[in-house]
C-alpha positions in Angstrom: 26.2 15.7 0.1 28.9 17.3 -2.1 32.3 17.9 -0.5 32.3 21.7 -1.0 35.8 22.6 0.0 36.6 25.1 -2.7 37.0 27.8 -0.1 40.1 26.1 1.3 42.1 26.9 -1.8 43.3 30.3 -2.8 45.5 29.5 -5.9 49.0 28.3 -6.3 51.4 28.6 -3.3 55.1 28.8 -3.0 56.8 25.9 -1.2 59.5 27.7 0.9 60.0 26.7 4.5 57.7 29.4 6.0 55.1 29.3 3.3 51.5 28.2 3.7 52.3 24.5 3.0 55.3 24.1 5.3 55.6 21.7 8.2 54.2 24.1 10.8 50.8 23.4 9.3 51.0 19.9 11.0 50.0 21.7 14.2 46.6 22.2 12.7 46.0 18.4 13.0 45.7 15.9 15.8 46.7 12.4 14.6 45.3 9.1 15.7 47.9 6.4 16.3 46.1 3.8 14.1 47.3 3.4 10.5 44.2 2.8 8.4 46.0 2.2 5.1 49.5 1.4 4.0 51.6 1.2 0.8 55.2 0.8 -0.1 56.1 4.4 0.4 53.0 5.9 2.1 50.6 5.3 4.9 47.1 6.7 5.8 46.2 7.8 9.3 43.0 9.2 10.7 43.4 12.9 11.8 41.3 15.7 13.3 41.6 19.0 11.5 41.5 21.5 14.3 41.3 24.5 12.0 38.1 23.1 10.6 36.3 22.4 13.8 37.8 19.0 14.3 36.8 17.5 11.0 37.9 13.9 10.7 40.1 13.3 7.7 42.2 10.6 6.2 45.8 11.9 6.1 48.0 10.3 3.5 51.7 10.6 4.3 54.0 10.1 1.3 57.8 9.7 1.5 59.3 12.1 -0.9 61.8 9.6 -2.2 58.9 7.8 -3.8 57.8 10.8 -5.8 59.9 10.6 -9.0 58.1 13.5 -10.8 58.0 16.1 -8.1 56.8 18.8 -10.4 53.9 16.7 -11.6 53.0 15.7 -8.1 52.9 19.3 -6.9 50.8 20.2 -9.9 48.3 17.5 -8.9 48.0 18.3 -5.1 48.3 22.1 -5.4 46.4 22.8 -8.6 44.6 19.6 -9.9 42.7 18.8 -6.7 41.3 22.4 -6.4 39.7 21.9 -9.9 37.7 18.8 -8.9 37.2 18.7 -5.1 33.6 20.0 -5.1 32.3 17.0 -7.0 30.3 14.7 -4.6 31.9 11.5 -6.1 35.5 12.5 -6.0 37.9 12.1 -3.1 40.4 14.8 -3.9 42.8 16.4 -1.5 41.4 19.1 0.8 44.7 20.4 2.2 48.4 19.6 2.0 51.7 20.5 3.5 55.2 19.1 3.4 58.1 18.5 5.7 61.7 17.9 4.8 61.1 14.2 3.9 57.3 13.8 3.5 54.2 15.1 1.8 51.0 15.2 3.9 47.6 15.3 2.0 44.3 15.4 3.8 41.4 13.6 2.2 37.7 13.1 3.1 37.4 9.9 5.3 35.5 7.1 3.5 34.6 4.0 5.5 32.5 1.9 3.1 35.2 -0.2 1.5 36.0 -0.8 -2.1 33.6 -1.5 -5.0 35.8 -4.6 -5.6 35.3 -5.8 -2.1 31.5 -5.5 -2.3 31.5 -7.3 -5.7 33.6 -10.2 -4.3 31.5 -10.4 -1.2 28.1 -10.4 -2.7 28.5 -11.7 -6.3 27.5 -10.1 -9.5 25.2 -7.1 -9.5 21.8 -6.9 -11.2 21.6 -4.9 -14.4 19.7 -2.1 -12.6 22.5 -1.9 -10.0 25.2 -1.9 -12.6 23.3 0.8 -14.6 23.2 3.0 -11.5 26.9 2.5 -10.7 28.0 3.2 -14.3 26.0 6.4 -14.5 27.8 7.8 -11.5 31.2 6.5 -12.7 30.8 8.0 -16.2 29.5 11.3 -14.8 32.5 11.5 -12.5 35.0 10.7 -15.3 33.2 13.3 -17.6 33.7 15.9 -14.8 37.4 15.3 -14.3 38.1 15.1 -18.1 36.3 18.5 -18.6 38.7 19.9 -16.0 41.8 18.6 -17.7 42.6 15.5 -15.6 43.1 12.0 -16.8 42.8 9.5 -13.9 44.9 6.7 -15.6 44.0 4.1 -13.0 40.3 3.4 -13.3 39.6 0.0 -11.6 37.1 -1.3 -9.0 39.7 -1.0 -6.2 39.7 2.8 -6.8 36.1 3.4 -6.1 35.1 3.4 -2.4 31.7 3.5 -0.7 31.2 6.5 1.5 29.9 4.4 4.4 29.2 0.7 5.0 25.5 1.6 4.6 25.9 3.4 1.3 23.6 2.7 -1.6 25.0 0.8 -4.5 25.8 3.9 -6.5 27.2 6.0 -3.6 30.8 5.5 -4.9 33.7 7.9 -4.7 36.7 7.9 -7.1 40.0 7.8 -5.2 43.8 7.5 -5.8 44.9 10.2 -8.3 48.5 9.3 -7.6 49.4 8.7 -11.3 46.9 11.1 -12.8 47.9 13.6 -15.5 46.9 17.2 -15.0 46.6 18.9 -18.3 47.2 22.6 -18.8 44.0 23.1 -20.8 40.6 22.5 -19.2 38.2 21.7 -22.1 36.2 18.9 -23.7 38.9 18.4 -26.3 40.8 15.1 -26.3 43.9 15.2 -28.6 45.4 11.9 -27.3 48.9 13.3 -27.0 50.0 11.5 -23.9 52.8 8.9 -24.1 53.9 8.1 -20.5 53.2 4.5 -19.5 51.2 4.1 -16.3 48.1 2.1 -15.2 46.9 -1.3 -14.1 47.2 -4.1 -16.6 43.7 -5.5 -17.4 42.1 -2.1 -16.8 44.4 0.4 -18.5 43.6 0.9 -22.2 45.9 -0.9 -24.5 47.1 2.3 -26.2 48.6 3.4 -22.9 51.2 0.6 -23.3 51.6 0.8 -27.1 53.4 4.1 -27.6 50.8 5.5 -30.0 49.5 8.2 -27.8 46.4 8.3 -25.6 44.0 10.8 -24.0 41.1 11.1 -21.7 39.0 8.4 -23.3 41.7 5.9 -22.1 39.9 6.0 -18.8 36.7 4.7 -20.5 38.4 1.3 -21.2 38.8 0.7 -17.5 35.2 1.7 -16.9 34.1 -0.9 -19.5 36.1 -3.6 -17.7 34.5 -2.7 -14.5 31.1 -2.9 -16.1 32.0 -6.4 -17.3 33.2 -7.3 -13.8 29.9 -6.1 -12.2 27.6 -7.9 -14.7 29.3 -11.2 -14.3 31.6 -11.3 -11.3 34.2 -12.3 -13.8 37.2 -10.9 -15.7 37.3 -10.6 -19.5 40.9 -11.8 -19.5 42.5 -15.2 -19.0 46.2 -14.1 -18.8 47.9 -13.6 -15.4 51.4 -12.6 -16.6 51.6 -8.9 -16.9 53.0 -8.6 -20.4 50.6 -11.4 -21.7 47.7 -9.6 -20.0 48.6 -6.3 -21.8 48.9 -8.2 -25.1 45.5 -9.8 -24.5 43.8 -6.5 -23.9 45.4 -5.0 -27.0 43.3 -7.3 -29.1 40.2 -5.7 -27.6 38.2 -8.9 -28.2 35.5 -9.2 -25.5 33.7 -12.5 -25.0 30.7 -13.1 -22.8 30.7 -16.7 -21.5 27.1 -18.0 -21.1 27.6 -19.1 -17.5 28.8 -15.8 -15.9 26.5 -13.8 -18.2 23.4 -15.9 -17.9 20.4 -13.6 -18.1 22.4 -10.5 -19.0 20.8 -8.5 -21.8 22.4 -7.9 -25.2 22.1 -4.1 -24.6 24.2 -4.4 -21.4 26.8 -6.4 -23.4 26.7 -3.8 -26.1 27.4 -1.1 -23.6 30.5 -2.9 -22.3 31.8 -3.3 -25.9 31.1 0.4 -26.5 33.5 1.4 -23.8 36.2 -1.2 -24.7 36.6 -0.3 -28.4 39.9 0.8 -29.9 40.6 4.4 -29.0 39.5 5.9 -32.4 36.0 4.5 -31.9 35.8 4.6 -28.1 33.4 7.3 -26.8 34.1 10.1 -24.4 32.6 9.8 -20.9 30.1 12.4 -21.8 29.1 10.6 -25.0 29.0 7.2 -23.2 26.3 8.5 -20.9 24.0 8.7 -23.9 24.1 5.0 -24.5 20.6 3.5 -24.9 21.2 0.9 -22.1 22.0 3.6 -19.6 18.9 5.5 -20.6 16.5 2.7 -19.5 14.5 3.3 -16.4 16.0 1.8 -13.2 13.9 -0.1 -10.7 14.5 0.5 -7.0 17.7 -1.4 -6.1 17.9 -3.2 -2.8 21.1 -3.3 -0.7 21.6 -6.9 -1.6 21.9 -6.1 -5.2 22.9 -9.6 -6.5 21.1 -12.5 -8.1 18.4 -14.2 -6.1 19.9 -16.8 -3.8 18.4 -19.7 -5.7 20.0 -18.5 -8.9 23.6 -18.6 -7.7 25.6 -20.7 -5.3 28.1 -19.0 -3.1 30.8 -21.5 -4.0 30.5 -20.4 -7.7 31.7 -16.9 -6.9 35.3 -16.6 -7.9 36.9 -13.5 -6.3 38.5 -11.0 -8.7 42.1 -10.7 -7.9 43.4 -7.1 -7.9 46.4 -6.2 -10.0 49.1 -3.8 -8.9 49.5 -0.4 -10.6 52.4 0.1 -13.0 53.9 3.5 -12.3 55.8 5.3 -15.0 59.2 4.6 -13.3 58.4 0.8 -13.0 60.9 -1.4 -15.0 58.0 -3.0 -16.8 56.8 0.4 -17.9 60.3 1.2 -19.3 60.4 -2.2 -21.0 57.0 -1.7 -22.7 58.0 1.8 -23.8 61.1 0.3 -25.4 59.3 -2.3 -27.5 55.9 -0.8 -28.5 55.8 -2.6 -31.9 54.8 -5.9 -30.3 51.6 -4.3 -28.9 50.4 -2.0 -31.8 46.7 -1.7 -32.1 
């Protein structure tokens, strides 16, 4: 079911102490004591929204000292989320308020775990399962792009399953923390963004090269996810951050016969299609028309991996998550200062 919460927003609000987003709104919530998620400057707690009949939400509490671009952050939580929070596969903020030192953002509660976790636990997905996942993923990206938002951190860690029993394609896009909210909502993609931010190995190489990027930078990450799901493997050998970025900038994608045994050429073509240089890379809307995605999909069982006799559990190598590089990170500043080394 879609999260239809558009009625909760009534446009942009002022942020003065007695305004609609001030700390007194905290009284609308009852907080559980358990922390269900934690980062360096934030934590997520379960809460009951009394003003909405006790709806259970995930409340993200962010220390303001961690928010370097306050204007951009407010643009996201006060304006950006209201553009996209009716889509069934997007976990956008439903409500927010602030105290002197913290931001509080209420999100739908998702309990099914990460796409990355399911891949590491079960091994590579069948082509039919990957096809279903990619259709939902590209549809979701097409939606946010048409509403003027670039996610900038598309990776398997940032797609959650709604519940532990969710079907393979019941994924929800999360973590818009470094997203760019554009002033214009349209299908245009001028590739006029220059701020460095994203996860090495998933972020498009142009994000780190200083040549300008746009909405279709998100498609590169979707391509890497497709590669991950089809093989339970990474397309990259590098582990060092800068070396990994340099490797992705070559946009050379190999398909080793072991991990890709039995994978069709059309599926590989689809992955290459998404991981092309930016001038040839499609939009999310265009990528949905790829011939491989158009093929009929057979019913997908919950255990959407290779048959047990085809793969040994010991041969499954877990994909290691990489941390996100935020614009203020020293590495981001270093890369911005020396773009010539990484030109496409």
